[in-house]
C-alpha positions as CSV (number, residue, x, y, z in Angstrom):
1,M,239.7,112.0,266.3
2,Y,240.6,108.5,265.1
3,D,242.4,108.1,261.7
4,F,240.3,105.0,260.8
5,A,237.1,103.6,262.2
6,I,236.1,100.0,261.2
7,V,232.5,98.9,261.6
8,G,232.3,95.2,262.1
9,G,234.4,92.8,264.2
10,G,234.3,89.7,261.9
11,I,237.3,88.3,260.2
12,V,237.3,90.9,257.3
13,G,237.0,93.9,259.7
14,L,239.8,92.5,261.9
15,S,242.1,91.7,258.9
16,T,241.6,95.2,257.7
17,G,242.6,96.6,261.0
18,M,245.7,94.5,260.9
19,A,246.5,95.7,257.4
20,L,246.1,99.3,258.4
21,Y,248.9,99.0,260.9
22,K,251.2,97.4,258.4
23,R,250.8,100.4,256.1
24,F,250.2,103.1,258.8
25,P,252.0,102.0,261.9
26,N,251.3,105.2,263.8
27,A,247.6,105.3,263.0
28,K,244.8,105.6,265.6
29,V,242.5,102.8,264.7
30,L,239.0,102.1,266.2
31,L,237.0,99.0,265.6
32,L,233.3,99.0,266.6
33,E,231.4,95.7,267.1
34,K,227.8,95.5,268.2
35,E,228.2,92.1,269.9
36,K,229.9,91.4,273.2
37,E,232.4,89.1,271.4
38,L,234.3,89.3,268.1
39,A,233.6,87.0,265.1
40,M,230.1,86.1,266.4
41,H,228.3,85.7,263.1
42,Q,229.5,84.6,259.6
43,T,233.1,84.1,260.9
44,G,232.0,82.2,264.0
45,H,229.6,80.0,262.1
46,N,232.0,79.3,259.3
47,S,232.8,75.8,258.0
48,G,236.5,76.4,258.6
49,V,237.6,75.5,255.0
50,I,240.7,77.2,253.5
51,H,239.4,77.4,250.0
52,S,241.5,77.1,246.8
53,G,239.5,79.4,244.5
54,I,238.6,76.7,242.0
55,Y,234.9,77.6,241.6
56,Y,235.2,81.3,240.9
57,K,235.2,83.2,237.6
58,P,238.8,83.6,236.3
59,G,240.0,87.2,236.9
60,S,237.4,87.9,239.7
61,F,238.3,89.1,243.1
62,K,237.1,85.8,244.6
63,A,239.3,83.7,242.3
64,K,242.4,85.9,242.9
65,F,241.9,86.5,246.6
66,A,241.0,82.9,247.4
67,R,244.1,81.6,245.6
68,Q,246.4,84.2,247.2
69,G,244.5,84.0,250.5
70,S,244.9,80.2,250.9
71,Q,248.6,80.8,250.8
72,S,248.7,83.9,253.1
73,M,246.2,82.3,255.5
74,T,248.4,79.1,255.7
75,E,251.5,81.2,256.3
76,F,249.8,83.3,259.0
77,C,248.7,80.1,260.8
78,Q,252.3,78.7,260.6
79,T,253.8,81.9,261.9
80,H,251.4,82.2,264.8
81,N,251.1,78.4,265.7
82,I,247.3,78.2,264.9
83,D,246.1,74.7,264.3
84,H,245.4,74.1,260.6
85,D,245.7,71.2,258.2
86,I,246.3,71.5,254.4
87,C,244.5,68.2,253.9
88,G,243.2,68.6,250.4
89,K,239.8,67.9,249.0
90,V,238.0,65.9,246.3
91,I,235.2,67.3,244.1
92,V,233.3,64.2,243.0
93,A,231.2,63.3,239.9
94,T,228.7,60.6,241.1
95,S,227.4,59.8,237.6
96,K,228.6,59.9,234.0
97,E,226.1,62.8,233.4
98,E,228.2,64.9,235.8
99,L,231.6,64.3,234.0
100,P,231.2,67.1,231.5
101,L,230.5,69.5,234.5
102,L,233.6,68.1,236.3
103,E,235.7,68.7,233.1
104,N,234.4,72.4,233.0
105,L,235.3,72.9,236.6
106,Y,238.8,71.4,236.0
107,K,239.4,73.8,233.1
108,R,238.3,76.7,235.3
109,G,240.7,75.6,238.1
110,I,243.6,75.4,235.5
111,E,242.6,78.9,234.3
112,N,242.7,80.1,237.9
113,Q,246.4,78.8,238.1
114,L,245.7,76.0,240.5
115,N,247.8,72.9,240.8
116,I,244.9,70.4,240.6
117,R,244.5,67.1,238.8
118,K,241.8,64.8,237.6
119,I,241.6,61.4,239.2
120,G,239.7,58.2,238.4
121,P,237.5,56.0,240.7
122,E,240.5,53.9,241.9
123,E,242.6,56.8,243.1
124,L,239.4,58.4,244.5
125,K,238.9,55.3,246.6
126,E,242.5,55.6,247.9
127,L,241.8,59.1,249.0
128,E,238.3,58.6,250.2
129,P,237.5,54.9,250.5
130,H,233.7,55.3,251.2
131,V,232.9,57.8,248.4
132,N,230.8,56.8,245.4
133,G,232.3,58.5,242.3
134,V,233.0,57.9,238.6
135,G,235.7,60.6,238.6
136,A,237.0,63.5,240.7
137,I,239.3,66.5,240.9
138,H,241.9,66.4,243.6
139,V,242.5,69.9,245.1
140,P,245.6,69.4,247.3
141,M,245.9,73.1,248.5
142,A,242.5,73.1,250.3
143,G,242.6,72.9,254.1
144,I,240.9,73.5,257.4
145,V,241.3,75.9,260.3
146,N,239.2,77.5,263.1
147,Y,238.6,81.0,261.8
148,K,237.5,82.3,265.2
149,Q,241.0,81.5,266.5
150,V,242.5,83.3,263.5
151,S,240.2,86.3,264.2
152,E,241.4,86.4,267.9
153,K,245.0,86.6,266.7
154,F,244.1,89.4,264.3
155,A,242.5,91.2,267.2
156,E,245.6,90.6,269.4
157,I,247.8,92.1,266.7
158,I,245.6,95.2,266.4
159,R,245.6,95.8,270.2
160,E,249.4,95.3,270.3
161,N,249.7,98.1,267.8
162,G,247.6,100.4,269.9
163,G,244.3,99.8,268.2
164,Q,241.1,100.2,270.2
165,I,238.4,97.6,269.9
166,E,235.0,98.6,271.4
167,L,232.5,95.8,271.9
168,G,228.7,96.2,272.4
169,N,228.8,99.4,270.2
170,K,226.0,99.2,267.7
171,V,226.3,101.9,265.0
172,E,223.0,103.9,264.8
173,K,223.9,107.0,262.7
174,I,226.8,108.0,260.4
175,T,227.4,111.5,259.2
176,E,230.0,112.2,256.5
177,T,231.6,115.7,257.0
178,T,234.1,117.6,254.9
179,D,237.1,116.2,256.7
180,G,235.8,112.9,258.2
181,V,232.9,110.9,259.6
182,V,230.9,111.2,262.8
183,I,229.7,107.8,264.1
184,E,227.0,107.6,266.7
185,T,226.5,104.3,268.5
186,N,224.2,103.1,271.2
187,K,226.9,104.1,273.8
188,K,229.0,107.0,272.4
189,T,229.8,109.3,269.5
190,Y,233.1,108.8,267.7
191,N,234.9,110.9,265.1
192,A,237.2,109.5,262.4
193,R,238.9,110.7,259.3
194,L,237.9,107.5,257.3
195,L,235.2,104.9,258.0
196,I,235.6,101.3,256.7
197,N,232.3,99.3,256.6
198,C,232.9,95.6,257.2
199,A,229.5,95.0,258.7
200,G,228.7,91.7,256.9
201,L,225.1,90.9,257.3
202,F,224.3,94.6,257.8
203,S,226.8,96.1,255.3
204,D,224.0,97.4,253.1
205,R,222.3,99.2,256.0
206,V,225.6,100.8,257.1
207,T,226.2,101.9,253.5
208,N,222.8,103.5,253.3
209,M,223.3,105.1,256.7
210,S,226.4,106.8,255.3
211,G,224.4,108.3,252.5
212,Y,225.4,105.9,249.7
213,K,222.8,104.1,247.7
214,A,224.0,100.8,246.2
215,D,221.8,98.8,243.9
216,M,221.9,95.8,246.1
217,K,220.4,94.4,249.3
218,I,221.7,91.7,251.7
219,V,219.5,88.7,251.6
220,P,220.3,86.2,254.3
221,F,220.4,82.5,253.4
222,R,220.7,80.0,256.2
223,G,223.0,77.0,255.7
224,E,221.8,74.1,257.8
225,Y,224.2,71.3,258.8
226,Y,224.3,67.9,260.4
227,Q,227.3,66.2,261.9
228,L,228.4,62.6,261.6
229,K,228.1,60.7,264.9
230,P,231.7,60.2,266.3
231,E,231.6,56.5,265.5
232,K,230.9,57.3,261.9
233,R,233.6,59.9,261.3
234,Y,235.8,57.2,259.7
235,L,233.6,57.5,256.6
236,V,235.3,60.9,255.8
237,K,239.0,61.4,255.7
238,N,239.2,65.0,254.7
239,L,237.0,67.2,252.5
240,I,234.4,65.8,250.0
241,Y,232.4,68.0,247.7
242,P,229.9,67.3,244.9
243,V,230.1,68.8,241.4
244,P,228.2,72.1,241.8
245,N,224.7,72.3,240.3
246,P,225.1,74.8,237.5
247,N,221.4,75.7,237.9
248,F,221.8,76.7,241.6
249,P,224.2,79.3,243.0
250,F,225.4,77.3,246.0
251,L,227.9,74.5,246.3
252,G,225.6,71.7,247.5
253,V,225.8,69.3,250.4
254,H,229.4,68.3,251.2
255,F,231.5,66.7,253.9
256,T,233.9,68.8,255.9
257,R,236.3,67.4,258.5
258,M,236.8,70.2,261.1
259,I,240.0,71.0,262.8
260,D,238.6,69.6,266.1
261,G,237.9,66.2,264.4
262,K,234.1,66.6,263.9
263,V,232.7,66.1,260.5
264,D,230.0,68.5,259.2
265,V,227.5,67.4,256.6
266,G,225.8,70.2,254.6
267,P,224.7,72.7,254.1
268,N,221.4,73.1,252.4
269,A,220.5,76.7,251.6
270,V,217.2,78.3,252.6
271,L,216.0,81.9,253.0
272,S,216.4,83.1,256.6
273,F,213.6,85.2,258.1
274,K,216.2,87.0,260.2
275,R,219.6,88.3,259.2
276,E,221.1,86.5,262.2
277,G,218.6,83.7,262.1
278,Y,220.4,80.5,262.9
279,K,217.2,78.5,263.8
280,K,214.1,77.8,261.7
281,T,212.0,79.6,264.2
282,D,214.1,82.8,264.2
283,F,212.1,85.7,262.8
284,D,212.6,89.5,262.6
285,L,209.7,91.6,261.1
286,K,212.0,94.3,259.7
287,D,214.4,91.8,258.0
288,F,211.5,89.6,256.7
289,T,209.5,92.6,255.4
290,E,212.5,94.1,253.7
291,V,213.2,90.9,251.7
292,M,209.5,90.4,250.8
293,K,209.2,93.9,249.5
294,F,212.4,93.6,247.4
295,S,211.7,93.0,243.8
296,G,215.1,91.4,243.3
297,F,214.3,88.6,245.7
298,W,211.1,87.6,243.8
299,K,213.0,87.7,240.5
300,L,215.7,85.4,242.0
301,A,213.0,83.1,243.5
302,S,211.2,82.6,240.2
303,K,214.5,81.8,238.5
304,Y,215.5,79.1,241.0
305,M,212.0,78.0,242.1
306,K,212.5,74.2,241.5
307,E,215.9,74.1,243.3
308,G,214.7,76.4,246.1
309,L,211.7,74.2,246.8
310,E,214.0,71.1,246.9
311,E,216.2,72.9,249.4
312,M,213.2,73.7,251.6
313,V,212.0,70.1,251.5
314,R,215.5,68.9,252.6
315,S,215.3,71.6,255.4
316,F,212.3,69.9,257.0
317,S,212.8,66.3,255.9
318,K,215.9,64.6,257.3
319,S,215.2,61.5,255.1
320,K,215.3,63.7,251.9
321,F,218.5,65.4,253.2
322,V,220.0,61.9,253.7
323,E,219.1,60.8,250.1
324,N,221.1,63.8,248.9
325,V,224.1,62.8,251.2
326,Q,224.0,59.2,250.0
327,R,224.9,60.2,246.4
328,L,228.4,60.8,247.7
329,I,228.6,58.3,250.6
330,P,226.0,55.6,250.3
331,E,226.8,54.1,253.7
332,V,225.5,57.2,255.6
333,Q,222.1,56.4,257.3
334,E,219.6,58.8,258.8
335,E,220.6,57.7,262.4
336,D,224.2,58.6,261.6
337,L,223.5,62.3,261.5
338,I,223.0,64.6,264.4
339,P,221.9,68.3,264.2
340,A,224.7,70.8,264.1
341,P,224.8,74.6,264.3
342,A,223.7,76.5,261.2
343,G,225.4,79.5,259.5
344,V,223.9,82.5,257.7
345,R,225.4,83.7,254.4
346,A,225.2,87.5,253.7
347,Q,224.5,87.4,250.0
348,A,224.1,90.7,248.2
349,L,221.3,90.7,245.6
350,K,220.6,93.3,242.9
351,S,217.2,94.7,242.1
352,N,217.1,92.9,238.8
353,G,217.4,89.5,240.6
354,E,221.1,88.9,239.9
355,L,223.3,87.7,242.7
356,V,226.3,89.9,243.3
357,D,228.8,87.1,242.3
358,D,232.0,88.8,243.4
359,F,233.3,90.7,246.4
360,H,232.0,94.2,246.0
361,I,233.7,97.3,247.5
362,I,232.5,100.9,247.1
363,L,234.9,103.8,247.6
364,G,233.2,106.9,249.0
365,K,234.5,110.3,250.0
366,N,235.5,109.5,253.6
367,C,234.1,105.9,253.6
368,I,234.9,102.5,252.1
369,H,232.1,100.0,252.1
370,V,232.6,96.3,251.7
371,C,229.1,95.5,250.4
372,N,229.5,91.8,249.5
373,A,231.9,89.5,251.1
374,P,230.4,86.0,251.5
375,S,232.4,82.8,251.2
376,P,235.4,82.5,250.5
377,A,235.9,85.8,252.4
378,A,237.4,84.1,255.5
379,T,240.0,82.4,253.3
380,A,240.6,85.6,251.4
381,S,240.4,87.9,254.5
382,I,244.1,88.8,254.6
383,E,244.0,89.7,250.9
384,I,240.8,91.6,251.2
385,G,242.3,93.6,254.1
386,K,245.4,94.4,252.0
387,Y,243.3,95.4,249.0
388,I,241.1,97.8,251.1
389,V,244.1,99.5,252.7
390,N,245.9,99.9,249.4
391,R,242.9,101.7,248.0
392,I,243.3,104.5,250.6
393,P,245.0,107.5,249.1
394,E,248.2,108.6,250.9
395,P,246.8,110.7,253.8
396,T,248.2,114.2,254.1
397,W,248.1,113.9,257.9
398,M,250.2,110.7,258.2
399,K,253.5,109.4,257.0
400,V,253.1,106.2,255.0
401,T,255.6,103.3,255.3
402,V,256.5,101.6,252.0
């Protein structure tokens, strides 16, 4: 019998395992991951940005955990000698029409207790010489890191504390009992006193498998990227973001210098026909049918029809994608961009068509379900792990360290 079983070996599941050992150093912890490697999906296809929390609703988990997480993630990287760079970013208004939106975003950042500042075109040119902008917000605490490296260190800490990580174990059935949970995988059956669901793209299915019905479904959105050719990387010094479109729930195409020196350009956001569909041709009948039958998806699609169609056009037309890119950096030409790996965002959607805008965690009898943890979950992972573990009542079977 394990004290705790975690489903999902991405950065949130691993940070939760690490947090368990901080509070319960003598615990028996099991982590189950269906892939042959850890951090294969959202974590491994992450842009690598350490977010500040500027975009998120004041008082929300995302705002709080991103702000705190940017600090705790930076401290973790410093402690464990993980390459990172607190390089800062600029959020740019490319026209006078966008200045009121920039001002609103600045006020939100101040409300979220961030040390940010508004800058004019001249200072923007000093920070990012090739950017076209009439004004910007400088966010100095934003940074970059390789979250797969961070995840590997989390896993190392779990193993050092005696935790068991089982790869290639796909959870197929969960039965909640009076004093625990029975977890059946494709390889073995495990027993645990408490299950913590951090299954990311499959978190809703694991929740349902446990007997809990949440009014939400994971709808996968693929974020498609290009990279600047090596000889064009000089166009981007650090992180360059547009002012978000208030009519669309994604951040828009931006420039991200990666920790290895590459520069990602993107993403656009299109519906994926497979939960782990990183290519346009990826298709899974169950995943596709589930979305098509979900009333919430059609309500969302009708609300964002114009923006969604524009995203699809940019997905298939490189020239249209480049037009979008040139608003920020006019010098970028079509031949300067080469295809780069895509990512898939696990976005929870309610049946009424509303996106679940915040991290969403359900506390069950012998289960805890992390039902919605898209970006900035990697930045916030240490804080999410702490939060989950602190929600666990003091177990009668175990002495708790304070």
